N, C-alpha and C positions, 0 to 999 in steps of 0.2 A: 504494500500500500504506500502511495506517495502522500506526503504531508508537506504543506507549505506554511512557513511562519511569516507573520506580518512584520515588516520592518519599516523604519522611517527613512525615506530618501535612498537614493542610489549612491553607492560609494565604490570606487575602484580602489583596491588595496594591492600593493605590490610587495612581493617578498623576493629580493634578489640575493644571490649568494655566489661565491667564487672559491676556487681552490688554487693556491699558489703552487706553480710548477706541477700541476695535477697530472699532466700527461707524462707517463714514464719514459716514453721514447724521445720526445722532442723537448721536454721540460717547459712546454707552453702551459699556461694556466688555463683553467676552465671557468666559464661563467654560466650561471643558470638563473632563471627567474620564473615566477608564476604570478599571474594576475587573477584576482578574485573579484567577482561582481555578484551581489546578492547571494553571497556564501557559496558560489560555484566558480570553478576554474573556467576562465574564458581564453587564456593564452598561457603558454609555457614554452620554454626553450632551454636547451642544454647545448653549449657550443665551446669549442676550443678557441681561445683568444689568438688573434693573429700575431701579436707581439710577445716577445719574451720580456716580462716585466722585471725591473731591478728590485722590487720590494713588494711585500704583502699589501701595503697601502695603495700602491699603484694598481695592483690586480683588483682590489676591492673597488677602487674608484672607477676603473674601466667597466667592471660588471654593473655598477650602479648607473653609469652613463648609458650603457646599452639598454638596460631595462627601462630607464627613465624615458628614453625616446619613444618607446612603445606606449608607455603610460600617457604621455602627452597626446599621442595620436588617439588613444581611446577616449580621453576627455573631450577631444574635438568631435569625434564621431557620435558618441552617445550623448544625447541631449538630456539635460536635467540632472547631471551628476554634480554633487557637491565638490567644491574646490577648496583648498589645494589637493593635489594628488598625495596620498599618504603612502610613504615608503617605509616598511619595517625592515631595518637592516641590522644585522648582528655584529657589525664592526664599529667600535667606538671611535677609531681614528677617522673613518669617513664621516661619521655623524658630527664629531667635533670640528673637523676641517671644513665641512660644508656649512656649518653654522658660525664660523669664525671669519672675521674680516681680514685677518693677517695671514701671510704666507710664512713658511719656515724652510730651512735648508732641506728637510726631509721631503718636502713637497715639490722640489724643483724639477723632479723627473716627470711630473704629471704634464702631459701634453695639453696645449691650450684648449683644444676642442673638448677635453674632459672637464675643464673648469666651468663649463656651462651649467653643470649640476650645482656648483657652489653659487653661481649667479642666480639661478632659478630659486634656490632656497632663500637667498637674501631678498628676492623680489616677491616672496611668499606665493610662488606658483606651485611649489612642492613643499612637503613637510617630511623631514627624515627623522 
């Protein structure tokens, strides 16, 4: 038997994750994410990253960036969804760095295109 529960408003929730040097052969890291809408999975992906990252922070930031792009697309396609996009991430470095206005020497390896995540957090388009 199917049962449906009443809920207030539509929310897309993102759960990204990554694994530093997860591929045994190439030492490439892996990224994965799942998107939930109305308590059901609407998109998921598991992929090997194309770059070999110098640190765990870079790997986590790349995974967050890749997943974030799809989340923004979902927000634009599905009408009536609450904003900002909620991202539940298990890495404190990414959360702290994304919510901080300063850079550090440990973040200098992060490519400019991945800094869009930090910018979107500061503009309150996403919430990590």
